[in-house]
C-alpha positions as CSV (number, residue, x, y, z in Angstrom):
1,X,15.9,69.4,47.2
2,X,14.8,70.3,43.8
3,X,17.3,67.9,42.3
4,X,15.8,65.0,44.4
5,X,12.5,65.8,43.3
6,X,13.8,65.7,39.7
7,X,15.5,62.5,40.3
8,X,12.2,60.9,42.1
9,X,10.0,62.2,38.9
10,X,12.4,60.4,36.4
11,X,12.2,57.1,38.3
12,X,8.4,57.3,38.5
13,X,8.3,58.0,34.8
14,X,10.5,55.0,34.1
15,X,8.4,52.8,36.4
16,X,5.2,53.8,34.6
17,X,6.9,53.3,31.3
18,X,8.1,49.9,32.3
19,X,5.0,48.8,33.8
20,X,3.3,49.9,30.6
21,X,5.7,47.8,28.3
22,X,5.1,44.8,30.7
23,X,1.3,45.3,30.2
24,X,1.8,45.5,26.4
25,X,3.9,42.3,26.3
26,X,1.2,40.6,28.4
27,X,-1.5,41.6,26.1
28,X,0.5,40.5,22.9
29,X,1.0,37.1,24.6
30,X,-2.5,36.7,25.5
31,X,-3.5,37.6,21.9
32,X,-1.1,35.2,20.5
33,X,-2.4,32.5,22.8
34,X,-5.9,33.3,21.7
35,X,-4.8,33.0,18.0
36,X,-3.1,29.7,18.6
37,X,-6.3,28.5,20.4
38,X,-8.4,29.4,17.3
39,X,-6.2,27.7,15.0
40,X,-6.3,24.5,17.1
41,X,-10.0,24.7,17.4
42,X,-10.1,25.1,13.6
43,X,-7.7,22.3,13.0
44,X,-9.9,20.0,15.2
45,X,-13.0,21.0,13.4
46,X,-11.7,20.0,10.1
47,X,-10.6,16.6,11.5
48,X,-14.1,16.2,12.8
49,X,-15.4,17.0,9.3
50,X,-13.3,14.5,7.8
51,X,-14.4,11.7,10.1
52,X,-18.1,12.7,9.4
53,X,-17.4,12.5,5.8
54,X,-16.0,9.1,6.0
55,X,-19.0,7.9,8.0
56,X,-21.1,9.3,5.2
57,X,-19.3,7.5,2.5
58,X,-19.5,4.3,4.4
59,X,-23.2,4.6,4.6
60,X,-23.4,5.2,0.9
61,X,-21.2,2.2,0.3
62,X,-23.5,0.0,2.3
63,X,-26.5,1.0,0.3
64,X,-25.0,0.0,-3.0
65,X,-24.4,-3.4,-1.7
66,X,-26.1,-6.8,-1.5
67,X,-23.2,-8.9,-0.2
68,X,-23.9,-9.4,3.4
69,X,-20.2,-10.3,4.3
70,X,-19.0,-7.1,2.6
71,X,-21.7,-5.0,4.3
72,X,-20.6,-6.5,7.7
73,X,-17.0,-5.5,7.0
74,X,-17.9,-2.0,6.0
75,X,-20.2,-1.6,9.2
76,X,-17.4,-2.7,11.4
77,X,-15.0,0.0,9.8
78,X,-18.0,2.7,10.0
79,X,-18.3,1.8,13.7
80,X,-14.6,2.2,14.2
81,X,-14.7,5.7,12.3
82,X,-17.7,6.7,14.7
83,X,-15.6,5.6,17.8
84,X,-12.7,7.7,16.7
85,X,-14.9,10.8,16.1
86,X,-16.4,10.4,19.5
87,X,-12.8,10.4,21.0
88,X,-12.0,13.5,19.0
89,X,-15.0,15.3,20.3
90,X,-14.1,14.5,23.7
91,X,-10.5,15.7,23.1
92,X,-9.4,19.3,23.9
93,X,-7.9,21.1,20.8
94,X,-4.9,21.9,23.0
95,X,-4.0,18.2,23.6
96,X,-1.3,18.0,21.0
97,X,-0.5,14.3,21.4
98,X,-4.1,13.1,21.2
99,X,-4.8,15.4,18.3
100,X,-1.8,14.1,16.6
101,X,-2.6,10.4,17.1
102,X,-6.2,11.1,15.8
103,X,-4.9,12.8,12.8
104,X,-2.7,9.9,11.9
105,X,-5.8,7.7,12.3
106,X,-7.3,9.7,9.4
107,X,-4.5,8.7,7.0
108,X,-5.3,5.0,7.9
109,X,-8.9,5.4,7.6
110,X,-8.4,7.0,4.2
111,X,-6.4,4.0,3.0
112,X,-9.2,1.6,4.2
113,X,-12.0,3.6,2.6
114,X,-10.1,3.8,-0.8
115,X,-9.9,0.1,-0.8
116,X,-13.7,-0.6,-0.1
117,X,-14.6,2.0,-2.7
118,X,-12.4,0.0,-5.1
119,X,-14.1,-3.2,-4.1
120,X,-17.6,-1.8,-4.4
121,X,-16.8,-0.1,-7.8
122,X,-15.3,-3.5,-9.1
123,X,-18.6,-5.3,-7.7
124,X,-20.9,-3.0,-9.4
125,X,-19.1,-3.1,-12.7
126,X,-19.0,-6.9,-12.6
127,X,-22.4,-7.2,-11.7
128,X,-23.6,-5.0,-14.7
129,X,-21.5,-6.9,-17.0
130,X,-22.8,-10.3,-15.7
131,X,-26.6,-9.3,-16.4
132,X,-25.8,-8.9,-20.0
133,X,-23.7,-12.0,-20.7
134,X,-24.2,-15.8,-20.6
135,X,-22.4,-18.2,-18.4
136,X,-19.3,-18.4,-20.5
137,X,-18.9,-14.9,-20.6
138,X,-19.7,-14.5,-16.7
139,X,-16.5,-16.8,-16.1
140,X,-14.3,-14.8,-18.3
141,X,-15.4,-11.5,-16.5
142,X,-14.8,-13.2,-13.1
143,X,-11.2,-14.1,-14.3
144,X,-10.4,-10.8,-15.7
145,X,-11.9,-9.1,-12.5
146,X,-9.5,-11.2,-10.4
147,X,-6.5,-10.0,-12.4
148,X,-7.5,-6.3,-12.2
149,X,-8.0,-6.7,-8.4
150,X,-4.4,-8.1,-8.2
151,X,-2.9,-5.2,-10.3
152,X,-4.8,-2.6,-8.4
153,X,-3.5,-4.2,-5.0
154,X,-0.1,-4.0,-6.5
155,X,-0.4,-0.3,-7.5
156,X,-1.9,0.6,-4.2
157,X,1.1,-1.0,-2.3
158,X,3.5,0.9,-4.7
159,X,1.7,4.3,-3.9
160,X,1.7,3.8,-0.1
161,X,5.4,2.9,0.3
162,X,7.3,5.6,2.3
163,X,10.7,4.5,1.0
164,X,9.9,2.6,-2.2
165,X,13.7,2.5,-3.1
166,X,14.8,0.3,-0.3
167,X,11.3,-1.6,0.5
168,X,10.8,-5.0,-0.6
169,X,7.9,-5.9,-2.9
170,X,6.2,-9.4,-3.4
171,X,4.2,-10.5,-6.5
172,X,3.1,-13.6,-8.2
173,X,1.1,-14.9,-5.5
174,X,-0.4,-18.4,-5.4
175,X,-2.4,-20.4,-3.0
176,X,-3.1,-24.1,-3.1
177,X,-5.5,-25.6,-0.6
178,X,-4.9,-29.3,0.2
179,X,-6.7,-32.1,1.8
180,X,-5.5,-34.7,4.3
181,X,-4.0,-36.7,1.6
182,X,-1.9,-33.8,0.4
183,X,-4.0,-33.3,-2.8
184,X,-5.8,-30.1,-4.2
185,X,-9.1,-29.3,-2.2
186,X,-11.9,-27.0,-3.5
187,X,-14.3,-27.2,-0.6
188,X,-13.7,-25.5,2.8
189,X,-14.4,-28.7,4.8
190,X,-11.7,-30.8,3.1
191,X,-8.9,-28.4,3.6
192,X,-6.3,-29.5,6.0
193,X,-3.2,-27.5,4.8
194,X,-2.5,-24.4,2.7
195,X,0.6,-24.2,0.6
196,X,1.1,-20.7,-0.7
197,X,4.0,-18.7,-2.0
198,X,5.1,-15.6,-3.8
199,X,8.2,-13.9,-5.2
200,X,10.1,-11.1,-3.7
201,X,11.2,-8.9,-6.6
202,X,14.8,-7.9,-7.2
203,X,15.9,-4.7,-5.4
204,X,19.6,-4.0,-5.3
205,X,19.0,-1.0,-3.2
206,X,17.6,-2.8,-0.2
207,X,20.1,-3.9,2.5
208,X,21.1,-7.6,2.4
209,X,20.6,-10.1,5.3
210,X,18.3,-12.1,7.2
211,X,14.6,-11.1,7.0
212,X,11.5,-12.4,8.8
213,X,8.4,-12.8,6.6
214,X,5.0,-12.8,8.2
215,X,2.1,-14.2,6.6
216,X,-1.3,-13.3,7.8
217,X,-4.6,-15.1,6.5
218,X,-8.0,-13.7,7.3
219,X,-11.0,-15.8,7.1
220,X,-14.5,-14.5,5.8
221,X,-15.3,-13.1,9.0
222,X,-12.0,-11.0,9.0
223,X,-10.4,-13.2,12.1
224,X,-7.0,-14.4,11.8
225,X,-6.5,-18.2,10.9
226,X,-4.3,-20.1,13.0
227,X,-2.6,-17.4,15.1
228,X,0.6,-18.1,16.2
229,X,1.8,-14.9,17.7
230,X,2.0,-11.3,16.7
231,X,4.4,-8.6,15.2
232,X,4.9,-5.0,15.1
233,X,3.2,-2.9,12.4
234,X,2.3,0.8,12.2
235,X,2.5,1.4,16.1
236,X,0.2,-1.7,16.7
237,X,0.5,-5.5,16.9
238,X,-0.9,-7.7,14.4
239,X,-1.5,-11.5,14.7
240,X,0.2,-13.8,12.2
241,X,-0.6,-17.2,10.7
242,X,2.9,-18.3,9.7
243,X,6.5,-16.8,9.6
244,X,9.5,-17.6,7.8
245,X,13.1,-16.6,8.1
246,X,14.8,-15.7,4.8
247,X,18.3,-14.7,3.7
248,X,17.8,-11.7,1.2
249,X,20.6,-10.9,-1.2
250,X,18.9,-8.2,-3.4
251,X,18.0,-10.7,-6.1
252,X,14.7,-12.2,-7.0
253,X,13.6,-14.8,-4.6
254,X,10.7,-17.3,-4.6
255,X,9.1,-18.1,-1.1
256,X,6.9,-21.0,-0.5
257,X,5.2,-21.5,3.0
258,X,2.7,-23.9,4.5
259,X,0.1,-23.6,7.1
260,X,-1.9,-26.5,8.7
261,X,-5.6,-26.0,9.4
262,X,-6.3,-26.9,12.9
263,X,-9.7,-25.2,13.2
264,X,-13.1,-25.0,11.4
265,X,-13.1,-23.0,8.3
266,X,-16.0,-22.1,6.2
267,X,-16.6,-21.2,2.4
268,X,-16.1,-17.7,1.3
269,X,-13.3,-15.2,0.4
270,X,-9.9,-15.4,2.2
271,X,-7.4,-12.8,2.1
272,X,-3.6,-13.3,2.5
273,X,-1.3,-10.4,3.5
274,X,2.5,-10.8,3.6
275,X,4.6,-8.3,5.8
276,X,8.3,-8.0,6.1
277,X,10.5,-5.1,7.7
278,X,7.4,-3.8,9.3
279,X,5.7,-3.1,5.9
280,X,3.1,-4.9,4.1
281,X,4.9,-6.1,1.0
282,X,2.0,-7.8,-0.8
283,X,-1.5,-9.4,-0.7
284,X,-4.0,-11.6,-2.5
285,X,-7.3,-13.3,-2.0
286,X,-8.7,-16.5,-2.9
287,X,-12.2,-18.3,-2.4
288,X,-13.2,-21.7,-1.1
289,X,-16.5,-23.3,-1.8
């Protein structure tokens, strides 16, 4: 009888110890979950602060400008930033997929903001110079500023490439607006066709074979000129103006493309972006009167 009581006592002690151990594990798990929740909340808070910082910087840029077209472009990007911030504020810190998507948007927004900062800085320097110089010097500064802008764009492209060793790169851009007789046109109202081209630089590490080159021309209001379809780029689809199939063999290759103008276009600054292999490989801009 005493032996049975002893066994029962041992079993009870073991059960109590087991329950205690299970309670300990549950408390540890709860503490771990709480720590992960706190980290997720901190990460989300840092992201919200970055979005708000982008919004403030866009506001500061707008104060420095008198160019209505550029102000409107910046305002559009600012609204986009505010919309993403509102999405983030509505998103739970534990929604990993949505948090990851919005975190990727931060990298994209940072690139766009950087490009506008460079444009504003360039415009400010140009304006300061123009005030102190005569008409002849103004023309020289404008030409120099255009060259600097092209170099800056090329450098930005190089920094943003994920796999620079194998990615194609385009340089030496030129754009020639033409009238209905095929001659050079300076005024927007006379333009019936654009001839443009560039050079794909030598890259022996890139794989050889057929490529599709997409050209995307943006009008002064940032709409796509003569959209003929779309292509995939950074988890989205972008409209393109023209595309061309090329056979790439690793050597330097000059590309020429044409685009008929079948819509009303106005004077202002136009932007030309070129894409290949789901990457932007070059860009330039030109102005029509």
